[in-house]
PDB file of N, CA, C and O in Angstrom:
ATOM      1  N   MET A   1      -5.320  -1.690   2.825  1.00  0.00           N
ATOM      2  CA  MET A   1      -6.447  -2.412   2.270  1.00  0.00           C
ATOM      3  C   MET A   1      -5.908  -3.667   1.598  1.00  0.00           C
ATOM      4  O   MET A   1      -4.893  -3.608   0.904  1.00  0.00           O
ATOM      5  N   ASP A   2      -6.575  -4.805   1.796  1.00  0.00           N
ATOM      6  CA  ASP A   2      -6.171  -6.042   1.135  1.00  0.00           C
ATOM      7  C   ASP A   2      -7.363  -6.979   1.028  1.00  0.00           C
ATOM      8  O   ASP A   2      -8.436  -6.719   1.571  1.00  0.00           O
ATOM      9  N   THR A   3      -7.145  -8.071   0.314  1.00  0.00           N
ATOM     10  CA  THR A   3      -8.155  -9.120   0.210  1.00  0.00           C
ATOM     11  C   THR A   3      -7.459 -10.471   0.272  1.00  0.00           C
ATOM     12  O   THR A   3      -6.293 -10.595  -0.101  1.00  0.00           O
ATOM     13  N   GLU A   4      -8.164 -11.460   0.734  1.00  0.00           N
ATOM     14  CA  GLU A   4      -7.647 -12.827   0.824  1.00  0.00           C
ATOM     15  C   GLU A   4      -8.650 -13.744   0.131  1.00  0.00           C
ATOM     16  O   GLU A   4      -9.190 -14.666   0.743  1.00  0.00           O
ATOM     17  N   SER A   5      -8.888 -13.487  -1.125  1.00  0.00           N
ATOM     18  CA  SER A   5      -9.924 -14.196  -1.878  1.00  0.00           C
ATOM     19  C   SER A   5      -9.570 -15.653  -2.112  1.00  0.00           C
ATOM     20  O   SER A   5      -8.414 -15.997  -2.360  1.00  0.00           O
ATOM     21  N   THR A   6     -10.592 -16.509  -2.028  1.00  0.00           N
ATOM     22  CA  THR A   6     -10.420 -17.936  -2.315  1.00  0.00           C
ATOM     23  C   THR A   6     -11.609 -18.412  -3.147  1.00  0.00           C
ATOM     24  O   THR A   6     -12.684 -17.814  -3.127  1.00  0.00           O
ATOM     25  N   PHE A   7     -11.383 -19.510  -3.881  1.00  0.00           N
ATOM     26  CA  PHE A   7     -12.444 -20.095  -4.698  1.00  0.00           C
ATOM     27  C   PHE A   7     -12.550 -21.575  -4.379  1.00  0.00           C
ATOM     28  O   PHE A   7     -11.548 -22.291  -4.387  1.00  0.00           O
ATOM     29  N   ASP A   8     -13.754 -22.033  -4.098  1.00  0.00           N
ATOM     30  CA  ASP A   8     -14.029 -23.438  -3.817  1.00  0.00           C
ATOM     31  C   ASP A   8     -14.463 -24.103  -5.124  1.00  0.00           C
ATOM     32  O   ASP A   8     -15.590 -23.910  -5.581  1.00  0.00           O
ATOM     33  N   TRP A   9     -13.558 -24.889  -5.723  1.00  0.00           N
ATOM     34  CA  TRP A   9     -13.819 -25.519  -7.016  1.00  0.00           C
ATOM     35  C   TRP A   9     -14.935 -26.558  -6.937  1.00  0.00           C
ATOM     36  O   TRP A   9     -15.683 -26.732  -7.899  1.00  0.00           O
ATOM     37  N   LEU A  10     -15.055 -27.240  -5.820  1.00  0.00           N
ATOM     38  CA  LEU A  10     -16.079 -28.279  -5.700  1.00  0.00           C
ATOM     39  C   LEU A  10     -17.488 -27.700  -5.629  1.00  0.00           C
ATOM     40  O   LEU A  10     -18.423 -28.255  -6.206  1.00  0.00           O
ATOM     41  N   ASN A  11     -17.637 -26.581  -4.918  1.00  0.00           N
ATOM     42  CA  ASN A  11     -18.961 -25.972  -4.754  1.00  0.00           C
ATOM     43  C   ASN A  11     -19.167 -24.734  -5.621  1.00  0.00           C
ATOM     44  O   ASN A  11     -20.223 -24.105  -5.556  1.00  0.00           O
ATOM     45  N   ASP A  12     -18.165 -24.375  -6.435  1.00  0.00           N
ATOM     46  CA  ASP A  12     -18.253 -23.247  -7.355  1.00  0.00           C
ATOM     47  C   ASP A  12     -18.656 -21.958  -6.629  1.00  0.00           C
ATOM     48  O   ASP A  12     -19.593 -21.272  -7.037  1.00  0.00           O
ATOM     49  N   GLN A  13     -17.923 -21.636  -5.530  1.00  0.00           N
ATOM     50  CA  GLN A  13     -18.253 -20.451  -4.740  1.00  0.00           C
ATOM     51  C   GLN A  13     -17.001 -19.680  -4.380  1.00  0.00           C
ATOM     52  O   GLN A  13     -15.958 -20.258  -4.075  1.00  0.00           O
ATOM     53  N   TRP A  14     -17.126 -18.353  -4.421  1.00  0.00           N
ATOM     54  CA  TRP A  14     -16.061 -17.452  -4.011  1.00  0.00           C
ATOM     55  C   TRP A  14     -16.225 -17.047  -2.555  1.00  0.00           C
ATOM     56  O   TRP A  14     -17.337 -17.004  -2.028  1.00  0.00           O
ATOM     57  N   SER A  15     -15.092 -16.750  -1.908  1.00  0.00           N
ATOM     58  CA  SER A  15     -15.051 -16.052  -0.626  1.00  0.00           C
ATOM     59  C   SER A  15     -14.142 -14.851  -0.846  1.00  0.00           C
ATOM     60  O   SER A  15     -12.946 -15.008  -1.092  1.00  0.00           O
ATOM     61  N   VAL A  16     -14.714 -13.644  -0.758  1.00  0.00           N
ATOM     62  CA  VAL A  16     -13.958 -12.427  -1.079  1.00  0.00           C
ATOM     63  C   VAL A  16     -14.109 -11.410   0.057  1.00  0.00           C
ATOM     64  O   VAL A  16     -14.987 -10.548   0.004  1.00  0.00           O
ATOM     65  N   PRO A  17     -13.258 -11.508   1.082  1.00  0.00           N
ATOM     66  CA  PRO A  17     -13.273 -10.476   2.116  1.00  0.00           C
ATOM     67  C   PRO A  17     -12.409  -9.289   1.679  1.00  0.00           C
ATOM     68  O   PRO A  17     -11.348  -9.472   1.083  1.00  0.00           O
ATOM     69  N   ILE A  18     -12.869  -8.086   1.978  1.00  0.00           N
ATOM     70  CA  ILE A  18     -12.079  -6.889   1.735  1.00  0.00           C
ATOM     71  C   ILE A  18     -11.775  -6.287   3.094  1.00  0.00           C
ATOM     72  O   ILE A  18     -12.685  -5.946   3.850  1.00  0.00           O
ATOM     73  N   ASN A  19     -10.489  -6.158   3.403  1.00  0.00           N
ATOM     74  CA  ASN A  19     -10.031  -5.707   4.716  1.00  0.00           C
ATOM     75  C   ASN A  19      -9.490  -4.285   4.633  1.00  0.00           C
ATOM     76  O   ASN A  19      -8.676  -3.978   3.762  1.00  0.00           O
ATOM     77  N   PHE A  20      -9.938  -3.420   5.534  1.00  0.00           N
ATOM     78  CA  PHE A  20      -9.425  -2.067   5.672  1.00  0.00           C
ATOM     79  C   PHE A  20      -8.811  -1.979   7.065  1.00  0.00           C
ATOM     80  O   PHE A  20      -9.503  -2.176   8.064  1.00  0.00           O
ATOM     81  N   GLU A  21      -7.509  -1.682   7.134  1.00  0.00           N
ATOM     82  CA  GLU A  21      -6.830  -1.635   8.429  1.00  0.00           C
ATOM     83  C   GLU A  21      -5.921  -0.415   8.505  1.00  0.00           C
ATOM     84  O   GLU A  21      -5.393   0.057   7.499  1.00  0.00           O
ATOM     85  N   ILE A  22      -5.757   0.076   9.723  1.00  0.00           N
ATOM     86  CA  ILE A  22      -4.835   1.170   9.978  1.00  0.00           C
ATOM     87  C   ILE A  22      -4.073   0.845  11.254  1.00  0.00           C
ATOM     88  O   ILE A  22      -4.626   0.280  12.198  1.00  0.00           O
ATOM     89  N   ALA A  23      -2.793   1.212  11.267  1.00  0.00           N
ATOM     90  CA  ALA A  23      -1.947   0.905  12.429  1.00  0.00           C
ATOM     91  C   ALA A  23      -1.145   2.135  12.816  1.00  0.00           C
ATOM     92  O   ALA A  23      -0.870   3.003  11.988  1.00  0.00           O
ATOM     93  N   LYS A  24      -0.777   2.194  14.089  1.00  0.00           N
ATOM     94  CA  LYS A  24       0.008   3.304  14.612  1.00  0.00           C
ATOM     95  C   LYS A  24       1.033   2.756  15.594  1.00  0.00           C
ATOM     96  O   LYS A  24       0.695   1.967  16.477  1.00  0.00           O
ATOM     97  N   LEU A  25       2.276   3.172  15.440  1.00  0.00           N
ATOM     98  CA  LEU A  25       3.346   2.773  16.347  1.00  0.00           C
ATOM     99  C   LEU A  25       3.562   3.881  17.367  1.00  0.00           C
ATOM    100  O   LEU A  25       3.772   5.037  17.003  1.00  0.00           O
ATOM    101  N   VAL A  26       3.511   3.520  18.661  1.00  0.00           N
ATOM    102  CA  VAL A  26       3.729   4.470  19.750  1.00  0.00           C
ATOM    103  C   VAL A  26       4.699   3.849  20.746  1.00  0.00           C
ATOM    104  O   VAL A  26       5.011   2.661  20.669  1.00  0.00           O
ATOM    105  N   LYS A  27       5.167   4.662  21.676  1.00  0.00           N
ATOM    106  CA  LYS A  27       6.038   4.156  22.738  1.00  0.00           C
ATOM    107  C   LYS A  27       5.428   4.469  24.092  1.00  0.00           C
ATOM    108  O   LYS A  27       4.940   5.575  24.324  1.00  0.00           O
ATOM    109  N   PHE A  28       5.459   3.490  24.984  1.00  0.00           N
ATOM    110  CA  PHE A  28       5.140   3.676  26.389  1.00  0.00           C
ATOM    111  C   PHE A  28       6.462   3.617  27.127  1.00  0.00           C
ATOM    112  O   PHE A  28       6.979   2.533  27.398  1.00  0.00           O
ATOM    113  N   GLY A  29       7.011   4.777  27.453  1.00  0.00           N
ATOM    114  CA  GLY A  29       8.369   4.813  27.993  1.00  0.00           C
ATOM    115  C   GLY A  29       9.331   4.420  26.887  1.00  0.00           C
ATOM    116  O   GLY A  29       9.452   5.119  25.881  1.00  0.00           O
ATOM    117  N   THR A  30      10.017   3.295  27.078  1.00  0.00           N
ATOM    118  CA  THR A  30      10.925   2.799  26.038  1.00  0.00           C
ATOM    119  C   THR A  30      10.337   1.616  25.270  1.00  0.00           C
ATOM    120  O   THR A  30      10.967   1.100  24.348  1.00  0.00           O
ATOM    121  N   GLN A  31       9.136   1.189  25.647  1.00  0.00           N
ATOM    122  CA  GLN A  31       8.517   0.015  25.017  1.00  0.00           C
ATOM    123  C   GLN A  31       7.703   0.408  23.782  1.00  0.00           C
ATOM    124  O   GLN A  31       6.669   1.061  23.919  1.00  0.00           O
ATOM    125  N   PRO A  32       8.150   0.024  22.569  1.00  0.00           N
ATOM    126  CA  PRO A  32       7.328   0.299  21.390  1.00  0.00           C
ATOM    127  C   PRO A  32       6.136  -0.659  21.305  1.00  0.00           C
ATOM    128  O   PRO A  32       6.259  -1.860  21.545  1.00  0.00           O
ATOM    129  N   VAL A  33       4.990  -0.093  20.958  1.00  0.00           N
ATOM    130  CA  VAL A  33       3.748  -0.861  20.845  1.00  0.00           C
ATOM    131  C   VAL A  33       3.035  -0.418  19.568  1.00  0.00           C
ATOM    132  O   VAL A  33       2.976   0.772  19.259  1.00  0.00           O
ATOM    133  N   GLN A  34       2.502  -1.378  18.843  1.00  0.00           N
ATOM    134  CA  GLN A  34       1.725  -1.061  17.647  1.00  0.00           C
ATOM    135  C   GLN A  34       0.251  -1.317  17.927  1.00  0.00           C
ATOM    136  O   GLN A  34      -0.123  -2.401  18.375  1.00  0.00           O
ATOM    137  N   PHE A  35      -0.586  -0.314  17.660  1.00  0.00           N
ATOM    138  CA  PHE A  35      -2.039  -0.453  17.754  1.00  0.00           C
ATOM    139  C   PHE A  35      -2.581  -0.598  16.343  1.00  0.00           C
ATOM    140  O   PHE A  35      -2.088   0.036  15.409  1.00  0.00           O
ATOM    141  N   GLN A  36      -3.600  -1.436  16.194  1.00  0.00           N
ATOM    142  CA  GLN A  36      -4.187  -1.652  14.878  1.00  0.00           C
ATOM    143  C   GLN A  36      -5.697  -1.815  15.026  1.00  0.00           C
ATOM    144  O   GLN A  36      -6.179  -2.456  15.960  1.00  0.00           O
ATOM    145  N   VAL A  37      -6.432  -1.223  14.088  1.00  0.00           N
ATOM    146  CA  VAL A  37      -7.886  -1.364  14.050  1.00  0.00           C
ATOM    147  C   VAL A  37      -8.284  -1.589  12.591  1.00  0.00           C
ATOM    148  O   VAL A  37      -7.678  -1.029  11.678  1.00  0.00           O
ATOM    149  N   GLY A  38      -9.305  -2.411  12.388  1.00  0.00           N
ATOM    150  CA  GLY A  38      -9.702  -2.686  11.020  1.00  0.00           C
ATOM    151  C   GLY A  38     -11.130  -3.184  10.929  1.00  0.00           C
ATOM    152  O   GLY A  38     -11.731  -3.606  11.917  1.00  0.00           O
ATOM    153  N   VAL A  39     -11.653  -3.123   9.720  1.00  0.00           N
ATOM    154  CA  VAL A  39     -12.980  -3.652   9.416  1.00  0.00           C
ATOM    155  C   VAL A  39     -12.864  -4.572   8.211  1.00  0.00           C
ATOM    156  O   VAL A  39     -11.959  -4.428   7.389  1.00  0.00           O
ATOM    157  N   ARG A  40     -13.779  -5.508   8.115  1.00  0.00           N
ATOM    158  CA  ARG A  40     -13.820  -6.459   6.997  1.00  0.00           C
ATOM    159  C   ARG A  40     -15.228  -6.473   6.429  1.00  0.00           C
ATOM    160  O   ARG A  40     -16.216  -6.561   7.158  1.00  0.00           O
ATOM    161  N   TYR A  41     -15.294  -6.381   5.097  1.00  0.00           N
ATOM    162  CA  TYR A  41     -16.556  -6.483   4.380  1.00  0.00           C
ATOM    163  C   TYR A  41     -16.452  -7.672   3.427  1.00  0.00           C
ATOM    164  O   TYR A  41     -15.469  -7.799   2.697  1.00  0.00           O
ATOM    165  N   TRP A  42     -17.447  -8.528   3.433  1.00  0.00           N
ATOM    166  CA  TRP A  42     -17.464  -9.689   2.538  1.00  0.00           C
ATOM    167  C   TRP A  42     -18.170  -9.294   1.249  1.00  0.00           C
ATOM    168  O   TRP A  42     -19.395  -9.176   1.226  1.00  0.00           O
ATOM    169  N   ALA A  43     -17.407  -9.086   0.172  1.00  0.00           N
ATOM    170  CA  ALA A  43     -17.971  -8.741  -1.129  1.00  0.00           C
ATOM    171  C   ALA A  43     -18.722  -9.934  -1.719  1.00  0.00           C
ATOM    172  O   ALA A  43     -19.722  -9.763  -2.417  1.00  0.00           O
ATOM    173  N   ASP A  44     -18.236 -11.144  -1.434  1.00  0.00           N
ATOM    174  CA  ASP A  44     -18.904 -12.373  -1.868  1.00  0.00           C
ATOM    175  C   ASP A  44     -18.530 -13.464  -0.880  1.00  0.00           C
ATOM    176  O   ASP A  44     -17.391 -13.526  -0.419  1.00  0.00           O
ATOM    177  N   LYS A  45     -19.486 -14.324  -0.554  1.00  0.00           N
ATOM    178  CA  LYS A  45     -19.241 -15.393   0.402  1.00  0.00           C
ATOM    179  C   LYS A  45     -20.296 -16.468   0.232  1.00  0.00           C
ATOM    180  O   LYS A  45     -21.360 -16.200  -0.324  1.00  0.00           O
ATOM    181  N   PRO A  46     -20.027 -17.680   0.699  1.00  0.00           N
ATOM    182  CA  PRO A  46     -21.061 -18.721   0.671  1.00  0.00           C
ATOM    183  C   PRO A  46     -22.246 -18.330   1.551  1.00  0.00           C
ATOM    184  O   PRO A  46     -22.096 -17.550   2.492  1.00  0.00           O
ATOM    185  N   ASP A  47     -23.401 -18.863   1.248  1.00  0.00           N
ATOM    186  CA  ASP A  47     -24.603 -18.554   2.038  1.00  0.00           C
ATOM    187  C   ASP A  47     -24.447 -18.945   3.499  1.00  0.00           C
ATOM    188  O   ASP A  47     -25.043 -18.321   4.377  1.00  0.00           O
ATOM    189  N   THR A  48     -23.655 -19.963   3.762  1.00  0.00           N
ATOM    190  CA  THR A  48     -23.425 -20.408   5.142  1.00  0.00           C
ATOM    191  C   THR A  48     -22.190 -19.756   5.746  1.00  0.00           C
ATOM    192  O   THR A  48     -21.714 -20.201   6.790  1.00  0.00           O
ATOM    193  N   GLY A  49     -21.659 -18.713   5.115  1.00  0.00           N
ATOM    194  CA  GLY A  49     -20.422 -18.067   5.552  1.00  0.00           C
ATOM    195  C   GLY A  49     -20.619 -17.099   6.700  1.00  0.00           C
ATOM    196  O   GLY A  49     -21.646 -17.100   7.378  1.00  0.00           O
ATOM    197  N   ALA A  50     -19.618 -16.283   6.896  1.00  0.00           N
ATOM    198  CA  ALA A  50     -19.576 -15.321   7.997  1.00  0.00           C
ATOM    199  C   ALA A  50     -20.597 -14.198   7.793  1.00  0.00           C
ATOM    200  O   ALA A  50     -21.287 -14.145   6.774  1.00  0.00           O
ATOM    201  N   HIS A  51     -20.679 -13.302   8.783  1.00  0.00           N
ATOM    202  CA  HIS A  51     -21.529 -12.112   8.676  1.00  0.00           C
ATOM    203  C   HIS A  51     -20.982 -11.211   7.576  1.00  0.00           C
ATOM    204  O   HIS A  51     -19.845 -11.390   7.139  1.00  0.00           O
ATOM    205  N   ASP A  52     -21.778 -10.245   7.123  1.00  0.00           N
ATOM    206  CA  ASP A  52     -21.349  -9.348   6.053  1.00  0.00           C
ATOM    207  C   ASP A  52     -20.209  -8.424   6.473  1.00  0.00           C
ATOM    208  O   ASP A  52     -19.375  -8.053   5.647  1.00  0.00           O
ATOM    209  N   PHE A  53     -20.169  -8.048   7.760  1.00  0.00           N
ATOM    210  CA  PHE A  53     -19.142  -7.145   8.260  1.00  0.00           C
ATOM    211  C   PHE A  53     -18.469  -7.744   9.490  1.00  0.00           C
ATOM    212  O   PHE A  53     -19.057  -8.554  10.206  1.00  0.00           O
ATOM    213  N   GLY A  54     -17.230  -7.329   9.716  1.00  0.00           N
ATOM    214  CA  GLY A  54     -16.506  -7.740  10.908  1.00  0.00           C
ATOM    215  C   GLY A  54     -15.543  -6.637  11.313  1.00  0.00           C
ATOM    216  O   GLY A  54     -15.284  -5.717  10.537  1.00  0.00           O
ATOM    217  N   ALA A  55     -15.015  -6.727  12.516  1.00  0.00           N
ATOM    218  CA  ALA A  55     -14.074  -5.730  13.018  1.00  0.00           C
ATOM    219  C   ALA A  55     -12.988  -6.426  13.824  1.00  0.00           C
ATOM    220  O   ALA A  55     -13.181  -7.523  14.348  1.00  0.00           O
ATOM    221  N   ARG A  56     -11.839  -5.759  13.910  1.00  0.00           N
ATOM    222  CA  ARG A  56     -10.761  -6.291  14.731  1.00  0.00           C
ATOM    223  C   ARG A  56      -9.974  -5.146  15.342  1.00  0.00           C
ATOM    224  O   ARG A  56      -9.871  -4.057  14.777  1.00  0.00           O
ATOM    225  N   PHE A  57      -9.427  -5.424  16.506  1.00  0.00           N
ATOM    226  CA  PHE A  57      -8.551  -4.488  17.201  1.00  0.00           C
ATOM    227  C   PHE A  57      -7.442  -5.310  17.835  1.00  0.00           C
ATOM    228  O   PHE A  57      -7.713  -6.329  18.470  1.00  0.00           O
ATOM    229  N   ASN A  58      -6.214  -4.886  17.674  1.00  0.00           N
ATOM    230  CA  ASN A  58      -5.134  -5.582  18.366  1.00  0.00           C
ATOM    231  C   ASN A  58      -4.014  -4.621  18.700  1.00  0.00           C
ATOM    232  O   ASN A  58      -3.897  -3.537  18.129  1.00  0.00           O
ATOM    233  N   PHE A  59      -3.207  -5.047  19.628  1.00  0.00           N
ATOM    234  CA  PHE A  59      -1.992  -4.307  19.947  1.00  0.00           C
ATOM    235  C   PHE A  59      -0.864  -5.321  20.064  1.00  0.00           C
ATOM    236  O   PHE A  59      -1.049  -6.444  20.533  1.00  0.00           O
ATOM    237  N   ILE A  60       0.310  -4.886  19.622  1.00  0.00           N
ATOM    238  CA  ILE A  60       1.463  -5.774  19.538  1.00  0.00           C
ATOM    239  C   ILE A  60       2.634  -5.123  20.249  1.00  0.00           C
ATOM    240  O   ILE A  60       3.046  -4.014  19.911  1.00  0.00           O
ATOM    241  N   PHE A  61       3.163  -5.828  21.239  1.00  0.00           N
ATOM    242  CA  PHE A  61       4.376  -5.355  21.894  1.00  0.00           C
ATOM    243  C   PHE A  61       5.572  -5.737  21.014  1.00  0.00           C
ATOM    244  O   PHE A  61       5.720  -6.890  20.610  1.00  0.00           O
ATOM    245  N   LEU A  62       6.414  -4.748  20.729  1.00  0.00           N
ATOM    246  CA  LEU A  62       7.567  -4.980  19.869  1.00  0.00           C
ATOM    247  C   LEU A  62       8.838  -5.014  20.711  1.00  0.00           C
ATOM    248  O   LEU A  62       9.030  -4.190  21.605  1.00  0.00           O
ATOM    249  N   PHE A  63       9.692  -5.973  20.414  1.00  0.00           N
ATOM    250  CA  PHE A  63      10.958  -6.130  21.116  1.00  0.00           C
ATOM    251  C   PHE A  63      12.108  -6.113  20.108  1.00  0.00           C
ATOM    252  O   PHE A  63      12.613  -7.163  19.711  1.00  0.00           O
ATOM    253  N   PRO A  64      12.521  -4.884  19.691  1.00  0.00           N
ATOM    254  CA  PRO A  64      13.579  -4.793  18.700  1.00  0.00           C
ATOM    255  C   PRO A  64      14.898  -5.349  19.239  1.00  0.00           C
ATOM    256  O   PRO A  64      15.183  -5.261  20.433  1.00  0.00           O
ATOM    257  N   THR A  65      15.680  -5.913  18.351  1.00  0.00           N
ATOM    258  CA  THR A  65      16.982  -6.466  18.730  1.00  0.00           C
ATOM    259  C   THR A  65      18.069  -5.513  18.273  1.00  0.00           C
ATOM    260  O   THR A  65      18.902  -5.861  17.436  1.00  0.00           O
ATOM    261  N   GLY A  66      18.056  -4.309  18.826  1.00  0.00           N
ATOM    262  CA  GLY A  66      19.037  -3.288  18.450  1.00  0.00           C
ATOM    263  C   GLY A  66      20.424  -3.632  18.916  1.00  0.00           C
ATOM    264  O   GLY A  66      20.606  -4.402  19.859  1.00  0.00           O
ATOM    265  N   LYS A  67      21.410  -3.052  18.243  1.00  0.00           N
ATOM    266  CA  LYS A  67      22.821  -3.311  18.590  1.00  0.00           C
ATOM    267  C   LYS A  67      23.416  -2.156  19.337  1.00  0.00           C
ATOM    268  O   LYS A  67      24.589  -2.199  19.707  1.00  0.00           O
TER     269      LYS A  67
END
């Protein structure tokens, strides 16, 4: 869980997204891959800002430099 809060001094407005994410590392054969899924809730945002909720899914191929 994290947040990336910002404040706009000129317009006196907060942007406060709260992110909930979970990740899992698995292997396909010898290839390590990380899967991640998450949701975002905007606790505070400008009226012209994003939707109240959002979601993300990604996978990352990892290439370790083992010795």
